[in-house]
C-alpha positions in Angstrom: 109.2 123.6 101.9 110.3 122.3 98.5 110.5 118.5 98.1 112.5 116.8 95.4 110.9 114.2 93.2 112.8 111.4 95.0 111.5 112.6 98.4 107.9 112.8 97.0 108.1 109.2 95.7 109.5 108.0 99.1 106.6 109.7 100.9 104.0 108.3 98.5 105.5 104.8 98.9 105.4 105.0 102.7 101.8 106.3 102.7 100.6 103.5 100.4 102.3 101.0 102.7 100.6 102.6 105.7 97.2 102.4 104.0 97.7 98.8 103.1 98.7 97.9 106.6 95.8 99.9 108.2 98.1 102.5 109.8 97.1 105.4 107.6 95.4 107.2 110.5 98.7 107.3 112.3 100.5 109.3 109.6 101.8 112.6 111.1 101.5 111.2 114.6 104.2 108.4 114.6 107.5 107.7 112.9 105.8 106.1 109.9 109.0 106.3 107.7 110.4 103.4 109.8 113.8 105.1 110.3 115.4 104.2 113.6 116.3 106.9 116.1 119.8 107.3 117.5 119.0 105.2 120.6 117.4 102.5 118.4 120.5 102.4 116.2 122.7 101.9 119.3 120.4 99.2 120.5 120.5 97.4 117.1 124.3 97.5 117.2 124.2 96.0 120.7 121.8 93.2 119.5 124.1 92.4 116.6 127.2 92.3 118.8 125.3 89.8 121.0 124.3 87.5 118.1 120.7 88.7 117.8 119.8 88.8 114.1 117.2 91.1 112.6 114.3 89.4 110.8 115.4 86.1 112.5 115.6 86.7 116.3 113.8 90.1 116.3 111.7 92.4 114.1 111.9 96.2 114.1 108.7 98.3 113.6 106.6 95.1 113.6 102.9 95.9 113.0 100.3 95.0 115.6 96.9 96.1 114.2 97.3 99.8 113.5 100.3 100.2 115.8 103.9 99.1 115.4 106.4 97.9 118.0 110.0 99.2 118.1 111.5 95.7 118.6 109.5 92.4 118.7 111.1 89.1 119.8 108.6 86.4 118.6 110.4 83.5 120.2 110.6 85.3 123.5 107.0 86.7 123.3 108.5 90.1 124.2 108.3 93.7 122.8 110.9 96.3 123.7 109.9 100.0 123.2 112.5 102.8 123.4 110.5 106.0 124.3 111.6 109.5 123.7 110.7 112.4 126.0 107.5 113.1 124.0 106.0 109.9 125.5 106.1 111.5 128.9 105.3 115.1 128.0 102.3 114.8 125.8 98.9 113.3 126.8 98.3 112.2 123.2 101.3 110.0 123.3 100.4 108.6 126.7 96.9 107.6 125.5 98.2 106.1 122.3 100.8 104.1 124.3 98.1 102.7 126.5 96.0 101.7 123.5 99.1 100.1 121.8 100.0 98.2 125.0 96.4 96.8 125.2 96.6 95.5 121.6 100.0 93.9 122.1 99.1 92.3 125.5 96.0 90.8 123.8 98.5 88.6 122.0 99.9 87.4 125.3 103.1 89.4 124.6 105.0 91.3 127.4 106.2 94.8 126.9 109.5 96.3 128.2 109.7 100.1 128.0 113.1 101.9 128.1 113.6 105.7 128.2 115.6 107.1 125.3 117.5 109.5 127.6 118.5 106.6 129.9 120.0 104.7 126.9 121.9 107.8 125.7 123.1 108.6 129.3 124.3 105.2 130.3 123.8 102.8 127.4 126.1 100.1 128.8 124.1 99.7 132.0 120.8 99.8 130.2 121.8 97.3 127.6 123.3 94.9 130.1 120.1 94.8 132.1 118.2 94.2 128.8 120.5 91.4 127.8 120.0 89.7 131.2 116.2 89.8 130.6 116.6 88.4 127.1 118.8 85.6 128.3 116.5 84.7 131.1 113.5 84.5 128.7 115.5 82.6 126.2 116.6 79.9 128.7 113.1 79.1 129.8 111.1 76.3 128.1 109.8 77.7 124.8 108.5 74.7 123.0 105.6 75.1 120.5 103.2 74.1 123.3 104.3 77.1 125.3 102.7 79.6 122.8 99.1 80.6 123.2 96.7 80.5 120.2 97.0 84.2 119.8 100.8 84.0 119.7 100.6 81.2 117.2 98.4 83.3 115.0 100.9 86.1 114.8 103.8 83.7 114.3 102.0 82.1 111.4 101.3 85.5 109.8 105.0 86.3 110.1 105.9 83.1 108.4 103.5 83.8 105.6 104.8 87.4 105.2 108.4 86.2 105.0 107.5 83.6 102.4 105.7 86.2 100.2 108.7 88.6 100.6 111.1 85.8 99.6 109.1 85.0 96.5 108.9 88.7 95.5 112.7 89.1 95.9 113.3 86.0 93.8 111.0 87.3 91.1 112.7 90.7 91.1 116.1 89.0 90.9 115.0 86.9 88.0 113.7 89.9 86.1 116.9 91.8 86.8 119.1 89.0 85.5 116.9 88.6 82.4 117.2 92.3 81.7 121.0 92.2 82.2 121.3 89.3 79.8 119.1 91.0 77.2 121.2 94.2 77.5 124.4 92.2 77.1 123.1 90.5 73.9 121.9 93.8 72.4 125.3 95.4 73.0 127.2 92.4 71.7 125.1 92.6 68.5 125.9 96.3 68.2 129.6 95.7 68.5 129.6 92.8 66.0 128.0 95.0 63.3 129.5 98.4 63.9 132.5 99.8 62.0 135.2 100.9 64.5 136.2 104.3 63.3 136.4 107.9 64.5 133.3 108.9 66.5 132.1 105.3 67.2 132.4 105.8 71.0 130.2 108.9 70.9 127.7 107.1 68.7 127.5 104.1 71.2 127.2 106.5 74.1 124.1 108.1 72.6 122.6 104.7 71.7 123.3 103.0 75.0 122.8 106.2 77.1 125.9 105.7 79.1 129.3 107.5 79.6 132.3 107.3 77.3 134.2 105.4 80.0 131.6 102.7 80.3 131.5 102.2 76.6 135.3 101.8 76.4 135.2 99.4 79.4 132.5 97.3 77.7 134.3 97.2 74.4 137.5 96.0 76.0 135.5 93.3 77.9 133.8 92.3 74.7 137.0 91.9 72.7 138.7 90.1 75.5 135.7 87.7 75.9 135.7 86.8 72.2 139.6 86.9 71.9 139.6 89.6 69.3 142.6 91.9 68.8 141.6 95.5 69.6 143.6 98.5 68.4 143.8 101.4 70.9 143.3 103.8 68.1 139.7 102.5 67.7 138.7 103.7 71.1 138.6 107.4 70.2 
């Protein structure tokens, strides 16, 4: 099978992440690309419609040791797993599910398993029963004292992870804005020094490595910003 360069980069990125999180052994045996199944997409839409926000009320593919949970609700101390038919048909999946459940329950977290076929066959009934369970758990007393030491440990790890991710996103945004401003100044300098005559658009296309349309659009924006009269004949 031939893979494009983009596909190869995506696979490499996923594998490096799996190694970093200690899940590398699971590659080829689980859905390590983190893409939701059809049933999980339906469930995510259902959660959104009932005001459950991702990365706030729940986390998808949340790591527990070398395993990952389909949906983890930290404030409710609950994991929801949506299982395909392979979880019933193959012994390997059954044994892995048992090991995963043991790891998750060691954090004093309950697990609710739902069959993928049941969700697709009667999603309304399944989701309504899940919503009843979520509301029941949400209405109980869940003060900070209600969490065990193990639950507090994982909640603290989540907080730290979110903080690091926010800092990384802010750093990337700052670099992107700096790069955009630097590019704007460079192009403005080119336009202030270049002679507008036949062939100037092609010349700028090659220098900026953009299309003719984008060059014309930028020139109009530049002249409008600096209130300079622009002759249409210049944009040839």
